[in-house]
N, C-alpha and C positions, 0 to 999 in steps of 0.2 A: 115384878122385880125391876128396880131401876138399874140401868146399865151405867157403867162409868162413862165419863166423857170420852167420846170416840172421834178419831180422825180416819179418813179414808186413804187408801193407797191401792196400787195395782200389783197383784201377785206375780212374781217372777218364778219362784220355785220354793218348794218345801224340801228339807233334807235333814238327815241325822235325827229324824223324828221330832226333835224339839226346836228346830230353827226354820226360818223362812226368810227369803230375800224379797223385798218389796220396793216398788218405785213410787216415790212421792210425787205430788202434782208439779213440783219444781224440777223434776228430773233426778233428784238425789236418790240413790239406792242405799237402803239401810237393812240391817239384819234384825229381825224381831223374834221373840220367844213364841213357841207354839205349845200350849198347855195340853193339847190333845195328842196322846201317844198312839192312838189307834190308826186304822187304815184311812180314815177320813174319805171314804169312797163317795165321790160326787160332791165333795165339800170344798174343793179348792183346785181349780184348773188354772193353768197359766193364762193370765189376762183377766181373771176375775177381779172384781172390786172387793177388797177386804177392809174391815174396820178394826182399828187397834186402839188399845188404851195405853197410857203411860204411867208408870209407877214413880212415886217420889223417893223410893229407896235409893240410898247412896251406894249400896253394896251390890246391886244387881249389874251383871255384865251387860244384859240386854234389857233395858228398862221398858221397852215397848212389848206389848202382848197382843197377839192375834186373838180377837174376840168373835167376830162375825165374818161370814162370807155372803156377799150379794151375788147370787148366781145369775147367769146370763139370761134366764127366763124371768128374772125379777124377784124370785123368791129369796128369802133370807134364812140363814141357818147359823145358829150359835155353835161354833166349833170348840169353845172352851167348855168342856164337859164338866168342869168343876162347878159351873153355874147350875147344873141340873138339880143338885141337892139344895142349893140356895133357893131356886125357883120352887121346888117341891115343899120345902119347909115354910116358905111364905104362904103358899096355897093351903097347907095344913093349918097354919096359925089363923088364917082368915076364913077357914071353913069353906074353901072353894072346891074341895074334892068331896062331893056329897057322900060317897061311899065310906069315907073315913071321918066325916064331920062330927061324929058322936064322941070322939076322943078329945080330952082336954089337956093331957100331959104328953109332951113330945120330947123324946130323949134321942139325940143323934149319936151315931157312932158307938153303939153298945156291943161289946164282945158277946158272942154267943156261938152255939153249935159245936159240933165235934170235929170240924175241919179248920179250926182256928180262924173264924170269920168275924167280921164286924157288920152288924146290920145297920143300914143307913138311918132308919128311924124305928125306935120302939115306942109304940103308942099305948097309953094306959088311960083307963077311965073307970069310974065307979060302977061296979056290978057288970063290968065288961071283960071279956077275955083279952089278955095282952095281944097286941097286934104287931107283927114283925113286917116291916115294909122295906123292900129292896128296890132302889131306884135305878132305872136304866134310861139312857138318852136315845131319843129318836133323832138322828141326823141324816139317815139314809132314806131317800124317798124316790120311788119309781112309779110313774103314772098315777100320781096322787095317793099312792099307798105308802104309808110310813112303815119302816122295817127296822128290826134289830135281830142280830148284830150286823155290823159292817165288816167283821173279820171273825175268824174262829176264836171263841172265847171260852177257854177252860175255866177261867175265873167265874164267868157267868153260869157255866154248868154247875160249878160247885155251889153257887148261891141257890140255884134251884133245888139241889139236893138238901141243902140246909133248911130251906123253907118247907119242903115236904116233911122233914123230920119235926119241925116245929108244929106243923099241922097235926101230925100224929100224936103229939104231946097235948093236944087240946087247945092250942093257941090259934089265933087268926094269922094267916101268912099271906102276904101280898107282894106281887111283883108289879111295880108301877113304872110304866113307860112314859117318860116326860117328853113332850114335844119341844125340841129345840129348833124346829124347822116349821115354817108356816105354809108348806105346800102339800099337806096330806089331809085326807078326810076319813081314812080307815087305816087299819093296822094289820100286819101279819108278821110272823117270824120269818126271817130270811133263811129259809131252808136250803136254798142253793149255795149259801155261804157257809153255814154251820148246821148241817143236818142233825148232829147230835144235840145241839141246843134246842132246835125246833122240836125234836122228839121228846126231850126232857120237859119242855114247856107244856106240851100236850099231856104228858103223863102227870105233871104237877097239877094242872087244872082238873084232870080226872080225879085226883086224890084230894081235891078241895082247896088247893092254893088258888087265891083270887088273882086275876090278872086284869089290869086296867090300862088303857092308853088314852092320854089326854092331848088334845091339839094345842099348839102354841100360836101366839099372836104377838107381833111386834107393834110398838107404838113409835111414832116419828114426830119430830119437831124440826121445822125448817129443813126437811128432807134428811135429817140425821136420825138414826135409830136411838131411842132413849130408854125403852123399857121392853120387857118380855113378860108375858103372863100365860098361864094355862087357862084355857077357856071352856072346854067341854069334853066329855067322854066321846070317843069315836069307836065304831064297831070293829070287831075282829073279822077278818075274812080268811077264807082258805086259799 
């Protein structure tokens, strides 16, 4: 996935969930939009280098958007979680997710389930069961272990229940953890943050819901990040 043209700044603070103050290289301080409404645990400490894009829209109050954080250990993380579906769709279209490469039809944002949900992707293929794919972002990493979630997620719990219901109806059901961070080589549910989600994920897998986590990799040009891609399946650990 090609990233928009990015410029760097130094993070001062994030506040009101949607806003962040940053300092530019010339010392100017500006306020930018933050598309990530979550806890962003470990994704933005004061003094971190962040990368932002600029919109051409004339109606936006804050035309700059926080896209990436370059952590103090050198790792990169995409904090704009809207990118996770774009990243996953590109990987699906290019057959980069081998576990789902047999499907040729990709339908995003399809209503389904009994709890008023939308599945991120409904996959269809000739003589294949429909496949419901829910995408989650890996932005939390500890000791090279990618984790989800980074905050209690009742929405994520609902999605697991919906996937279990789809599996019982005879469909394929998949929760796909997309690596928006390049510093992990295995994955686990963040039980210490949301034990209910971790328990539901374990139950879902026992009932036949498939769970995959893919590593992320950034590309650079002249030391600027230019692209992000999913590279390989990583193992689950306890």
